[in-house]
Structure formats: C-alpha cells, structure tokens
C-alpha positions in Angstrom: 231.5 7.2 57.2 234.8 8.5 55.9 236.3 6.5 53.1 240.2 6.4 52.6 240.9 7.6 49.1 242.5 5.4 46.3 246.1 5.5 46.5 247.6 8.7 44.7 250.8 9.1 42.8 253.7 6.8 42.0 255.1 4.4 44.5 258.0 6.7 45.6 255.5 9.6 46.0 253.1 7.5 48.3 256.4 6.1 50.1 257.4 9.8 50.9 253.7 10.6 52.1 253.7 7.6 54.3 257.2 8.7 55.8 255.9 11.8 56.8 252.9 10.2 58.5 255.4 8.0 60.2 257.4 10.8 61.6 254.0 12.2 63.1 253.1 8.8 64.4 256.2 7.8 66.1 257.1 11.3 67.4 258.5 11.4 70.9 257.5 13.4 74.1 253.9 14.4 72.5 252.2 16.7 74.9 249.0 15.2 76.0 247.2 18.5 75.1 248.0 18.0 71.5 247.9 14.2 71.1 244.4 13.9 70.3 244.8 16.9 67.4 247.8 15.0 66.1 246.1 11.6 66.0 243.2 13.5 64.0 245.8 15.0 61.4 247.4 11.7 61.0 244.1 10.2 60.1 243.0 12.9 57.8 246.4 12.7 55.8 246.0 8.9 55.6 242.5 9.2 54.3 243.4 12.0 51.8 246.3 10.3 50.1 245.2 6.7 50.6 248.0 5.4 52.8 248.4 3.9 56.0 251.3 4.0 58.5 250.9 0.3 59.0 251.2 -0.5 55.2 254.4 -2.6 55.2 254.7 -2.3 51.4 255.4 1.4 51.9 257.8 1.0 54.8 261.5 2.1 54.4 264.5 1.0 56.1 265.4 4.6 57.2 263.1 6.9 58.8 262.6 10.4 57.2 264.5 12.2 59.9 267.5 10.0 59.1 267.1 10.2 55.4 267.1 14.2 55.7 270.1 14.2 58.0 272.0 12.0 55.6 271.0 14.2 52.6 272.3 17.1 54.6 275.2 15.8 56.2 274.1 16.9 59.6 274.7 13.6 61.5 277.3 11.0 61.8 277.0 8.5 59.1 276.9 4.7 59.7 280.5 3.7 59.4 281.2 1.6 56.4 282.7 -1.9 57.1 285.9 -2.5 55.3 285.5 -6.1 54.6 288.1 -7.7 52.3 286.9 -9.5 49.2 288.7 -12.4 50.4 288.3 -12.9 54.2 291.4 -14.1 56.1 291.5 -15.2 59.5 293.3 -12.5 61.8 296.7 -13.3 63.4 296.6 -14.0 67.2 297.8 -10.2 67.8 294.9 -8.9 65.7 292.3 -11.1 67.3 293.6 -9.9 70.7 293.4 -6.2 69.5 289.8 -6.7 68.2 288.8 -8.1 71.5 290.3 -5.4 73.4 288.3 -2.9 71.3 285.1 -4.7 71.7 285.6 -4.7 75.6 286.2 -1.0 75.3 282.9 -0.7 73.3 281.2 -2.5 76.2 282.5 -0.3 78.7 281.4 2.7 76.6 277.9 1.0 76.7 277.8 0.6 80.2 278.2 4.3 80.8 275.8 5.1 78.1 278.2 6.6 75.7 276.7 4.9 72.8 278.4 7.0 69.9 281.9 6.0 71.4 280.9 2.5 71.5 280.0 2.4 68.0 283.5 3.6 67.1 285.2 0.9 69.0 283.0 -1.8 67.6 283.7 -0.5 64.0 287.3 -0.6 64.7 287.1 -4.1 66.0 285.2 -5.0 62.8 287.8 -3.5 60.5 290.2 -6.0 62.2 288.0 -8.9 62.3 285.0 -8.7 59.8 284.1 -12.3 60.5 283.1 -12.0 64.1 279.2 -12.0 64.6 279.5 -10.7 68.0 281.1 -7.3 67.1 278.2 -6.6 64.6 275.5 -7.4 67.0 277.0 -5.5 69.8 277.2 -2.3 67.3 273.5 -3.0 66.6 272.7 -2.6 70.1 274.5 0.8 70.4 272.8 1.9 67.1 269.6 1.2 68.5 270.2 3.2 71.6 271.1 6.1 69.2 267.8 5.7 67.4 269.8 4.6 64.1 267.5 1.4 63.9 268.2 1.1 60.2 271.9 0.7 60.9 271.0 -1.9 63.7 269.0 -3.9 61.3 271.9 -4.1 58.5 274.5 -5.1 61.3 271.9 -7.8 62.8 271.5 -9.1 59.2 275.4 -9.2 58.8 275.8 -11.1 62.2 273.0 -13.7 61.3 274.7 -14.2 58.0 278.0 -15.1 59.7 276.3 -17.1 62.6 272.7 -18.3 61.7 272.4 -19.7 65.2 273.2 -16.5 67.1 270.0 -16.0 69.1 270.9 -12.5 70.3 271.3 -11.3 66.8 267.6 -12.5 66.2 266.4 -10.8 69.4 268.1 -7.4 68.5 266.7 -7.5 64.9 263.4 -7.8 66.6 263.8 -4.9 68.7 265.0 -2.7 65.8 262.2 -3.9 63.4 259.6 -3.2 66.3 261.1 0.3 66.5 260.5 0.9 62.9 256.8 -0.3 63.2 257.5 -3.5 61.4 255.9 -5.8 64.1 255.1 -8.5 61.6 258.7 -9.0 60.8 259.7 -8.6 64.4 257.5 -11.5 65.4 259.2 -13.7 63.2 262.6 -12.9 64.4 261.5 -13.2 68.0 260.3 -16.6 67.4 263.6 -17.5 65.8 265.3 -16.2 68.9 263.1 -18.0 71.3 263.8 -21.2 69.3 267.4 -20.9 69.8 267.0 -19.4 73.4 263.6 -21.0 74.8 264.2 -19.6 78.4 264.8 -16.0 77.5 262.1 -14.1 79.4 263.0 -10.7 77.3 262.4 -12.5 74.1 259.0 -14.0 75.4 257.9 -10.5 76.6 258.7 -8.6 73.4 257.2 -11.3 71.2 253.8 -10.8 73.1 254.0 -7.1 72.8 254.8 -7.5 69.0 252.0 -9.9 68.5 249.6 -7.4 70.2 250.8 -4.6 68.0 249.8 -6.8 65.0 246.4 -7.3 66.4 246.1 -3.4 66.9 246.7 -2.7 63.4 243.9 -0.3 62.1 241.2 -1.9 59.9 240.0 -0.4 56.6 237.1 1.1 58.7 239.5 2.3 61.5 239.1 5.5 63.2 241.4 8.1 64.9 244.1 6.2 66.9 243.3 2.7 65.4 239.7 2.7 67.0 237.4 0.5 64.9 234.6 3.0 64.0 232.4 0.3 62.7 232.4 -1.5 66.1 231.9 1.9 67.7 229.0 2.9 65.8 227.4 -0.5 66.4 227.4 -0.2 70.0 223.9 0.4 71.3 224.9 2.6 74.3 227.3 4.7 72.4 224.5 5.5 69.5 221.8 6.3 72.2 224.1 8.8 73.8 225.1 10.3 70.6 221.5 10.6 69.5 220.7 12.4 72.9 223.7 14.9 72.1 222.5 15.6 68.7 218.7 16.1 70.1 219.9 18.6 72.4 218.1 21.8 71.7 221.2 23.9 72.6 223.2 21.8 70.1 220.6 22.1 67.4 220.3 25.9 67.8 224.1 26.2 67.5 224.3 23.9 64.4 221.4 25.7 62.7 223.2 29.1 63.3 226.4 27.8 61.9 224.8 26.5 58.8 222.9 29.9 58.2 226.1 31.9 59.0 224.6 33.5 61.8 227.7 32.9 63.9 230.3 33.3 61.3 232.6 30.5 59.8 232.2 27.5 62.4 230.9 29.7 65.1 233.9 31.9 64.6 234.2 35.8 65.3 231.2 37.1 63.6 228.6 38.4 65.9 225.8 36.2 66.7 222.3 37.1 66.2 220.9 35.6 69.3 222.9 34.1 72.4 225.9 32.7 70.3 227.9 32.7 73.4 225.5 30.8 75.5 224.7 28.3 72.8 228.5 27.6 72.4 228.8 27.1 76.1 225.7 24.8 76.0 227.4 22.7 73.2 230.5 22.4 75.4 228.5 21.3 78.4 226.4 18.9 76.4 229.8 17.5 75.3 231.0 17.1 78.8 227.8 15.4 79.7 228.0 13.2 76.8 231.6 12.2 78.0 230.6 11.7 81.6 227.7 9.4 80.5 230.0 7.4 78.4 232.3 7.0 81.2 229.3 5.9 83.8 227.3 3.8 81.6 230.1 2.4 79.3 233.3 2.1 81.4 234.4 -0.9 79.3 234.2 0.9 76.0 235.9 3.8 77.5 238.9 1.6 78.6 238.8 -0.1 75.1 239.2 3.3 73.4 242.0 4.1 75.8 243.8 0.9 75.3 243.8 1.2 71.5 245.6 4.4 71.4 247.8 3.6 74.3 251.3 3.3 73.0 253.4 0.0 73.9 257.1 -0.4 73.3 259.3 -3.6 73.5 261.3 -3.9 76.7 265.0 -3.7 76.7 265.2 -3.7 80.3 266.2 -7.5 80.8 268.3 -7.5 77.7 271.9 -9.0 78.1 274.5 -6.6 77.9 277.1 -6.8 74.8 
C-alpha cells in the first residue's frame, strides 16, 4: 500500500503545494474523460509531498488563482472599506443615500450583474460603515463572483456589527464550504439555525457540510477519497482481483513488460510474440473485471461512485439581499 511521505519543506512551501492541489481539486467543468486521471495526479502529488487538500492547517483565505491575480493586477481588487477611526452616526440624508445605493445593488443582483452590485454596496458602506446588512449583501455578491475570501471577510465584519444576524452566519457557511473548509462551515450553519430555526436552506446546507466532513479521506485513503483499506478487505473485490492477476493473458503481458520484450510499459518497441493480442487481452480482462464488479458487488460500486461524487451547498432557496 502506498504511504504518504512525511511533510517536506517549510510551512509556506507546504502551503503553496497544497494550494496547487486545491486548484486541481476544485477546478470547474472537468471533462469526464480526464477526471479519473486528474484524481490520480492529485493523489500522487499528495503522497509525494506529504500534504492533503483536506488539511485545514494548510488552508489559505485566498485560492491560488486569487493570489496570482492579485499579484499580477489582472482582476478587480476587493474594495477597501473606508471606515473612520471614530464611527459617527450618518445624517438622515446620508442614511437615505446609503439605502438607495443598497437598493441599487439589490437590483443588480436580481439581473446577475454582480460586479455592479459590489460597487453599489461598497459605496453604501463608505457612507454608513456600521450597517451589517451592507456587508452581508456584498458578501453574497462576492460569492457569486467566486471571491470567497472577500465574502468571508465581509461576513466577519457583519457579524462583528450584529452578532445576531443569522443571514451573515449562513453566508459565511456558504463561503467557507466553497473554500472546502467544511468543519468551520458546519459551526456557522449551526449558529445560523440557532438564530433562525425554521430556515430550510440552512438545514440543507448543514447536512451537506456534515457529509463532506465524513467524506474526508483517511490516511489510508485512495483515489478520490476512497478508503483503500476497506476496499482491500472486501472478499468479493479481492477474489475478482486475484482472478484478474491469474489470467494467463495478463501474466504473459506482465512478464513481457518486465523483460523489456514489449518496450517500456508495453510501448512502441516491437513485441517478440503477440504483444498486440496480449494487450487486447489485458483490456478485455479489465473490462470483464469491471463487469463482474458491477454484477456481483453493485453496492460496492455505488459506494465508490458516491465517494467521488461532488456535492455542493445549495443557494437556490437563499433569501435575496
């Protein structure tokens, strides 16, 4: 069984490596034909460098693309909140203007113009930096733009102003879950439910975050979070794996590869015997193995599929700003 190497390098180096793995893990729109290869690559990187994408001690508040974009000045930076050292209550005119800007931001959210919404909320915050709603609304816009670190920061500010603002806790949970910080997300969802016990969205997202915690790969975990220890202890799986390895065609191909008869890993070198036929036999044996697994152990196959199936928190029922 492959063992994960001891952690290599300093904490900043390990954090940087973990950020690279996080980019591969959370990439959007992965094609089905390369998803399995990508999972193998991630597992190899984690094993080689002794890191894990679920290691919260290596998590950062910004993703690698966000850090890169910030360093190269290629994206709009999070607007800096201009908070006066000594907060003052806005005048009636200022409060009315801030509310108007908030409403403009809400209108932009409805038409999915999230960048414009951020601008309106930011202007409202400049006028009245003590209004928790403005920060929470901007956090929602940041999340829609994929700026989860900015959303976390704004939710923290909103909670600091109003510790009983349930929506800020719920949106904090969403942002943390999007950063794969599911343990922290659970605590914020629970607080949101404590303040708003009947909110179905909070209940649903809490269940998802708790499930994600359970799916955290163990030290003996394999590709895609599959527990290899449990897999190898399954009698049906081991019996079929043994039959596959005892297949004469498989043994012949493996012997040829070890002796170099087929070139590196059965590559382009000319085979001594029927290399092409042996390779076809290996493919057929593999297909037969997969079919046997599906027929004889459908529960195990479904377990493997469910462990690698991606699940994301729901925002469908979230209350609009």
